[in-house]
C-alpha positions as CSV (number, residue, x, y, z in Angstrom):
1,M,11.7,2.9,-23.9
2,R,13.3,0.9,-21.5
3,V,11.4,0.5,-18.0
4,A,12.4,-0.7,-14.7
5,I,10.2,-1.8,-11.8
6,V,11.4,-1.9,-8.4
7,H,9.1,-3.6,-5.4
8,D,10.1,-3.6,-2.1
9,W,10.3,-7.5,-1.5
10,L,8.9,-10.7,-2.9
11,V,8.2,-12.7,0.3
12,A,4.4,-13.5,0.5
13,P,1.3,-12.8,-2.0
14,G,-0.7,-9.7,-0.6
15,G,-2.2,-6.6,-1.7
16,A,1.1,-4.7,-3.0
17,E,1.8,-7.8,-5.2
18,K,-1.6,-7.8,-6.5
19,V,-0.6,-4.0,-7.8
20,L,3.0,-5.0,-9.0
21,E,1.2,-8.1,-10.9
22,Q,-1.1,-4.9,-12.5
23,I,2.0,-2.8,-13.4
24,I,3.6,-5.9,-15.2
25,E,0.5,-6.1,-16.9
26,C,1.0,-2.5,-18.2
27,F,5.0,-3.0,-19.0
28,P,5.3,-6.5,-19.9
29,D,8.8,-6.1,-21.1
30,A,9.9,-4.3,-17.9
31,D,13.0,-5.6,-15.8
32,L,12.0,-6.4,-11.9
33,F,14.0,-5.5,-9.0
34,T,13.5,-6.2,-5.5
35,L,15.4,-6.4,-2.4
36,V,14.6,-10.2,-1.7
37,D,12.9,-12.6,-3.4
38,F,11.5,-15.8,-1.7
39,L,7.9,-15.6,-3.3
40,E,6.9,-19.3,-4.1
41,D,3.7,-18.4,-6.3
42,R,5.4,-16.7,-9.4
43,R,2.1,-16.4,-11.3
44,P,2.0,-12.6,-10.3
45,L,5.6,-11.9,-11.9
46,G,4.8,-13.1,-15.8
47,G,7.6,-15.3,-16.0
48,K,10.3,-12.6,-15.0
49,A,13.7,-13.0,-13.8
50,V,14.1,-11.0,-10.9
51,T,17.4,-9.1,-9.6
52,T,17.8,-9.1,-5.8
53,S,19.9,-6.9,-3.7
54,F,22.6,-8.1,-1.4
55,I,20.3,-8.7,1.6
56,Q,19.1,-11.9,-0.5
57,R,22.4,-13.6,0.2
58,L,22.8,-12.7,4.3
59,P,22.2,-15.3,6.9
60,F,18.4,-15.9,7.8
61,A,17.0,-13.5,5.0
62,R,14.4,-15.9,4.1
63,R,12.8,-15.7,7.5
64,R,14.2,-12.5,8.9
65,Y,14.4,-10.3,6.0
66,R,13.0,-7.2,8.5
67,A,15.6,-7.5,10.7
68,Y,17.8,-6.1,7.9
69,L,15.9,-2.9,7.9
70,P,18.7,-0.8,9.0
71,L,20.4,-2.0,5.3
72,M,17.7,-1.7,3.2
73,P,18.1,2.1,2.2
74,L,21.8,1.2,1.3
75,A,20.9,-1.7,-0.4
76,V,18.1,0.0,-2.9
77,E,20.2,2.8,-3.8
78,Q,22.8,-0.3,-5.1
79,F,20.7,-1.1,-8.1
80,D,22.1,0.4,-11.3
81,L,19.2,1.7,-13.2
82,S,21.5,4.0,-15.2
83,G,20.2,2.1,-18.4
84,Y,16.3,2.6,-18.1
85,D,14.1,5.8,-19.3
86,L,11.2,5.4,-16.9
87,I,11.5,3.6,-13.6
88,I,8.1,2.6,-11.3
89,T,8.6,1.8,-7.9
90,S,6.1,0.1,-6.0
91,S,7.0,1.2,-2.3
92,H,5.7,0.7,1.2
93,A,9.1,0.6,2.9
94,V,12.1,2.0,0.5
95,A,11.7,1.3,-2.9
96,K,11.2,4.5,-3.9
97,G,14.5,5.6,-2.7
98,V,16.1,4.0,-5.7
99,R,18.7,6.5,-7.4
100,V,17.9,8.1,-10.7
101,R,19.4,10.3,-13.0
102,P,18.1,13.5,-14.4
103,H,17.0,12.4,-17.8
104,Q,14.9,9.6,-16.2
105,T,11.1,9.7,-15.2
106,H,10.6,8.2,-11.9
107,V,7.0,7.2,-11.1
108,S,6.5,5.8,-7.5
109,Y,3.0,3.9,-6.5
110,V,3.0,4.2,-2.8
111,H,0.9,2.0,-0.6
112,S,2.1,3.4,2.5
113,P,4.9,5.9,4.0
114,M,6.8,4.3,6.5
115,R,4.2,4.7,9.1
116,Y,6.0,3.0,11.9
117,A,8.8,5.7,11.6
118,W,6.4,8.3,11.2
119,D,3.1,8.7,12.7
120,L,2.9,5.4,14.5
121,Q,6.4,5.3,16.0
122,H,5.2,5.3,19.7
123,Q,2.6,2.7,18.9
124,Y,5.0,0.5,17.4
125,L,7.8,1.3,20.2
126,R,5.3,0.6,22.8
127,E,3.9,-2.7,21.3
128,A,7.4,-3.9,20.6
129,N,8.3,-3.3,24.3
130,L,11.0,-0.9,23.3
131,T,9.7,2.2,25.6
132,R,12.6,2.3,27.9
133,G,16.3,1.1,28.1
134,P,19.2,0.9,25.6
135,K,17.2,-1.1,23.1
136,S,14.6,1.5,22.9
137,W,17.5,4.6,22.3
138,V,18.9,2.4,19.3
139,A,15.3,2.0,17.7
140,R,14.5,5.2,18.2
141,M,18.0,6.4,16.4
142,L,17.0,4.0,13.7
143,L,13.5,5.2,13.2
144,H,15.2,9.2,13.5
145,Y,17.5,8.1,10.4
146,L,14.8,6.5,8.5
147,R,12.4,9.5,8.5
148,G,15.0,11.8,7.1
149,W,16.1,8.9,4.3
150,D,12.5,8.6,3.6
151,A,11.6,12.3,3.1
152,N,14.5,13.1,1.0
153,S,14.1,9.9,-1.1
154,A,10.6,11.4,-2.0
155,N,12.7,14.5,-3.9
156,S,13.7,11.9,-6.5
157,V,10.1,11.2,-7.6
158,D,8.6,12.8,-10.5
159,R,5.2,11.5,-9.7
160,L,3.6,10.1,-6.4
161,I,0.6,7.7,-6.6
162,A,-1.3,6.9,-3.4
163,N,-3.3,3.8,-3.0
164,S,-6.2,6.0,-1.3
165,H,-7.0,9.5,-0.1
166,F,-6.1,8.8,3.2
167,V,-2.5,8.0,2.3
168,A,-2.2,10.9,0.1
169,R,-3.1,13.0,3.4
170,C,-0.3,10.9,4.9
171,M,2.2,11.7,2.0
172,M,1.5,15.4,2.2
173,K,2.4,15.8,6.1
174,T,4.9,13.4,5.5
175,Y,6.9,14.7,2.0
176,R,4.7,18.0,1.5
177,R,4.0,16.3,-2.2
178,D,0.6,16.1,-3.8
179,A,-0.1,12.5,-4.8
180,A,-2.7,10.9,-7.8
181,V,-4.8,8.5,-5.8
182,I,-5.4,5.2,-7.8
183,P,-6.9,2.3,-5.5
184,P,-5.6,-1.0,-5.5
185,P,-7.1,-3.6,-8.1
186,V,-9.8,-6.2,-6.9
187,D,-10.8,-8.9,-9.1
188,A,-14.4,-9.5,-8.5
189,G,-14.3,-12.6,-10.6
190,E,-12.1,-14.5,-8.3
191,F,-15.0,-14.6,-6.0
192,E,-18.6,-16.3,-6.1
193,L,-21.3,-14.1,-4.7
194,C,-22.9,-15.8,-2.1
195,T,-26.2,-14.7,-1.1
196,H,-26.7,-17.3,1.9
197,K,-24.7,-16.4,4.9
198,E,-23.9,-18.5,7.9
199,D,-24.1,-17.9,11.6
200,F,-20.3,-16.4,12.4
201,Y,-17.9,-13.8,11.8
202,L,-14.7,-13.6,10.3
203,A,-11.5,-11.8,11.0
204,A,-8.5,-12.2,8.7
205,S,-5.2,-10.5,8.7
206,R,-1.4,-11.3,9.8
207,N,-1.6,-11.0,13.3
208,V,0.6,-8.1,14.0
209,P,-0.3,-5.4,16.8
210,Y,-1.5,-2.8,14.6
211,Q,-4.4,-5.1,13.2
212,R,-5.9,-5.2,16.7
213,I,-7.1,-8.7,16.1
214,E,-6.9,-9.1,19.9
215,L,-9.5,-6.5,20.2
216,I,-12.0,-8.4,18.2
217,V,-11.4,-11.5,20.2
218,E,-11.9,-9.7,23.4
219,A,-15.2,-8.2,21.8
220,F,-16.5,-11.4,20.7
221,N,-15.2,-13.2,24.1
222,A,-17.6,-10.7,25.8
223,T,-20.6,-12.0,23.7
224,P,-20.5,-15.7,23.6
225,H,-23.7,-16.3,21.8
226,R,-21.8,-15.1,18.7
227,S,-19.4,-16.9,16.6
228,L,-15.9,-15.6,15.4
229,I,-13.4,-17.3,13.1
230,V,-9.9,-15.9,12.9
231,I,-7.7,-16.4,9.9
232,G,-4.1,-15.6,9.7
233,E,-0.9,-16.0,11.4
234,G,2.1,-13.6,13.1
235,P,4.0,-12.8,16.3
236,E,0.8,-12.1,18.0
237,M,-0.8,-15.6,17.5
238,A,0.1,-17.4,20.7
239,A,-1.2,-14.4,23.0
240,I,-4.4,-14.3,20.9
241,R,-4.8,-18.0,21.1
242,A,-4.7,-17.8,24.8
243,R,-7.2,-15.1,25.2
244,A,-9.5,-16.7,22.8
245,A,-13.1,-18.1,24.3
246,P,-14.8,-21.1,23.4
247,N,-17.0,-19.3,20.7
248,V,-13.6,-17.9,19.0
249,T,-12.0,-20.5,16.6
250,I,-8.3,-19.5,15.6
251,L,-7.3,-21.4,12.3
252,G,-4.1,-19.8,11.6
253,H,-2.7,-19.4,8.1
254,Q,-4.7,-20.9,5.7
255,P,-4.9,-21.4,1.8
256,F,-6.1,-18.6,-0.3
257,D,-9.0,-21.1,-1.5
258,V,-10.2,-21.8,2.1
259,L,-9.9,-18.0,2.9
260,K,-12.2,-17.2,0.0
261,D,-14.7,-20.3,1.4
262,Y,-14.8,-18.3,4.8
263,L,-15.1,-14.8,3.1
264,Q,-18.2,-16.3,1.1
265,R,-19.8,-17.9,4.1
266,A,-19.3,-15.3,6.9
267,R,-22.3,-13.3,8.2
268,A,-19.7,-10.2,8.1
269,F,-16.2,-9.4,7.8
270,V,-14.7,-7.8,11.0
271,L,-11.8,-5.2,10.5
272,A,-10.4,-3.4,13.6
273,A,-7.1,-1.3,12.4
274,E,-6.7,1.9,10.9
275,E,-5.7,0.7,7.4
276,D,-4.1,2.4,4.4
277,F,-6.2,0.4,2.2
278,D,-7.9,-3.1,3.3
279,L,-7.7,-5.4,0.2
280,L,-9.9,-8.0,2.5
281,A,-12.5,-5.9,3.3
282,L,-13.1,-5.4,-0.7
283,Q,-12.4,-9.2,-1.5
284,A,-15.3,-10.0,1.4
285,Q,-17.7,-7.4,-0.3
286,A,-16.9,-9.1,-3.7
287,C,-18.3,-12.5,-2.0
288,G,-21.4,-10.1,-1.1
289,T,-20.3,-10.0,2.4
290,P,-20.8,-7.0,4.6
291,V,-17.9,-5.3,6.5
292,I,-17.9,-4.1,10.3
293,A,-14.9,-1.4,10.1
294,F,-13.4,1.0,12.3
295,G,-14.3,4.3,10.9
296,K,-10.6,5.7,10.0
297,G,-8.2,5.4,7.5
298,G,-8.7,3.6,3.9
299,A,-12.1,1.7,5.3
300,L,-13.8,5.1,5.0
301,E,-13.3,4.7,1.0
302,T,-13.7,1.3,0.8
303,V,-17.0,0.4,2.9
304,V,-20.4,2.4,2.3
305,P,-22.0,2.9,5.5
306,V,-25.9,2.3,6.4
307,G,-27.6,5.9,6.0
308,D,-25.7,6.3,2.5
309,A,-27.2,4.7,-0.8
310,H,-26.7,1.0,-1.4
311,P,-24.8,0.3,2.0
312,T,-22.2,-2.6,2.6
313,G,-21.3,-2.2,6.0
314,V,-21.1,-0.1,9.4
315,Y,-18.2,1.5,11.0
316,F,-17.5,1.9,14.9
317,A,-16.0,5.0,16.1
318,R,-13.0,3.9,18.4
319,Q,-10.8,1.0,18.8
320,T,-12.4,-0.3,22.2
321,V,-14.7,-3.3,22.8
322,V,-17.6,-1.1,23.4
323,S,-17.8,0.6,20.5
324,M,-17.1,-2.6,18.4
325,L,-20.0,-4.4,20.1
326,D,-22.3,-1.3,19.5
327,A,-21.4,-1.5,15.6
328,I,-22.2,-5.2,15.6
329,G,-25.5,-4.6,17.4
330,R,-26.1,-1.8,15.0
331,F,-25.3,-3.9,12.1
332,E,-27.5,-7.0,13.2
333,R,-30.6,-4.5,13.5
334,L,-30.0,-2.8,10.1
335,R,-28.6,-5.8,8.1
336,E,-31.6,-6.2,5.9
337,Q,-30.6,-2.7,4.6
338,I,-27.5,-4.4,3.2
339,T,-27.6,-6.4,0.1
340,P,-25.2,-9.0,-1.4
341,A,-25.6,-7.5,-4.8
342,A,-24.8,-3.9,-3.4
343,C,-21.4,-5.1,-1.7
344,R,-20.5,-7.1,-4.9
345,A,-21.5,-3.8,-6.9
346,N,-19.0,-1.5,-4.5
347,A,-16.0,-4.0,-5.2
348,E,-16.5,-4.1,-8.8
349,R,-15.7,-0.2,-8.7
350,F,-12.0,-1.6,-8.2
351,S,-11.3,-3.5,-11.0
352,P,-8.0,-4.6,-12.4
353,A,-8.8,-2.9,-15.8
354,V,-10.0,0.3,-14.0
355,F,-6.5,0.3,-12.3
356,R,-4.4,-0.4,-15.5
357,R,-6.0,2.4,-17.4
358,A,-5.8,4.8,-14.3
359,F,-2.2,3.9,-14.0
360,M,-1.0,4.1,-17.5
361,A,-2.9,7.5,-17.9
362,E,-0.9,9.0,-14.8
363,V,2.3,7.4,-16.3
364,T,1.7,8.8,-19.7
365,R,1.0,12.3,-18.5
366,T,3.8,12.2,-16.2
367,I,6.3,11.2,-19.2
368,A,4.4,14.4,-20.9
369,A,4.7,16.7,-18.3
370,R,8.6,15.8,-18.0
371,G,8.9,16.3,-21.8
372,R,7.3,19.8,-21.6
373,R,9.4,21.0,-18.6
374,R,12.8,19.9,-20.5
375,R,12.0,21.9,-23.4
376,I,11.3,24.8,-21.2
377,D,14.5,24.2,-19.0
378,L,16.1,24.5,-22.4
379,V,14.8,27.7,-23.8
380,E,15.2,29.4,-20.2
381,R,19.0,28.4,-20.6
382,I,19.3,30.0,-23.8
383,E,20.2,33.7,-23.0
384,P,18.4,35.7,-25.7
385,V,20.6,37.3,-28.4
386,A,20.0,40.6,-30.7
387,I,21.4,40.5,-34.3
388,G,23.3,43.5,-33.1
389,D,25.2,41.1,-30.7
390,I,27.0,39.4,-33.3
391,A,30.1,40.1,-34.4
392,W,30.7,39.0,-38.2
393,P,34.1,37.9,-39.2
394,G,36.3,40.8,-39.7
395,E,34.0,43.2,-38.0
396,P,34.1,44.5,-34.6
397,A,31.1,43.7,-32.2
398,R,28.5,46.2,-32.2
399,E,26.3,47.8,-29.4
400,S,23.3,45.7,-28.6
401,S,19.7,47.2,-28.8
402,W,18.3,44.2,-27.2
403,G,16.2,45.3,-24.1
404,R,15.9,49.1,-25.2
C-alpha cells in the first residue's frame, strides 16, 4: 500500500508537528507533502524528503508564508497524489483539501477548523484592525471564499479525526460531520518531574491576540507581589513589553530546554486562551506543574479541576482580570490538594504509544469500512437477473418470472 502524508506547513516545531512525527512513526515508508518547508529541526521527519508547493518558491515565503493564504487552497490541490492508496492529512488550514480519487482512502487528522474564517472571524478582524474600510471588505470576501472552500473540502475525507471533543463539536457545526477524537501525544519522558516549585508563575505561547497573553500580564500588573515570566514571541510582543510591570519578566523566544526548565520550576502555568488543545498545559503537568486555565475549549479535557479526584489545576470562568485573579487566589488557597504526582499521571494518559495505537486502529477501521462499502456498491450496481431472462444462442428470450 502506497501512503502519502500531507501537512499544512513545516516552519517551526509545535503541537501539529508532534502529531506529524507520530503519524510518520505509524507509516515510515510514506511520502511527505507540505506547502512550505523551512523547518530547521529535521528529527520529527525521520529523514524524509519533502515535496513542497509552488508557494515555497514565492518571494518572502520563509517569513511571510501566511500572507499567501489566498493561494493555499490552489496550492494544496496541485499535489498529484493519484499514485497512492491511502492519503493522511494533518490539517489546521488547508491540507485536508487535497484532491483524491474515488478508489483512494482519505483520513484527515484535524487540529482545528479554520476558526479565523468561521466562529472567530469577527475577533480576528477586530484584532487585526480590519473592521472598517476597503481592506476590511477584502478580508471579509477572502474569509467568505475560504469558508466555502473549507466546507467543501471536508466532503473528500472518508474519516475525520479531531484532536479534542471541543474540536469535534466545532467540526460538527462547520462540516456537519462526525469525527473520532484522538488527543495529540505528549511524551512525558521528555520532562523531569519536579516536586520543588519556585515563587513565580509562567505563561508561554506565540504572542498572537487570541492567546490573550496581554490579559495575563494585566492580571499580574494588578498584583505586584506575584511574579510572572512570559516566554514566546509574536506580533503582540512590543505591546506586551510596554504594558509589563516590574514583576513581569518578558523573555521572548527561548530554546526548548530553557522552556522546559521554567515549566519544571514554575508554581503554576497560566493559560488564558480558548484553545483547541493546549500541548503546553500537558507538558507543564508532565513536569508536575499545576495549570490555571480559562475554563473553555480543550482545557476542559486536559486539566482536572480542584473538586474532582486527583486535581491538576483550576479554571477561571471569564477572560477578565477579575476572574483570572479570583482563580489564582483560589489556586493559592487550595494548592495543597494538587500534587505533582497527579499532574504527571494526567499527562501520561496522552503518551505517544497511546496515540499511535488509537490512530492506527482508526485508519484500519476506515480502510475496512471502505472495502465493505465498495462490495455493497458493486452488488447494488448489478441488476438482478433470472434464468428466464437469459436468451441462449438460437433461442428467443423468454418472459421473466422475476418479481412475480
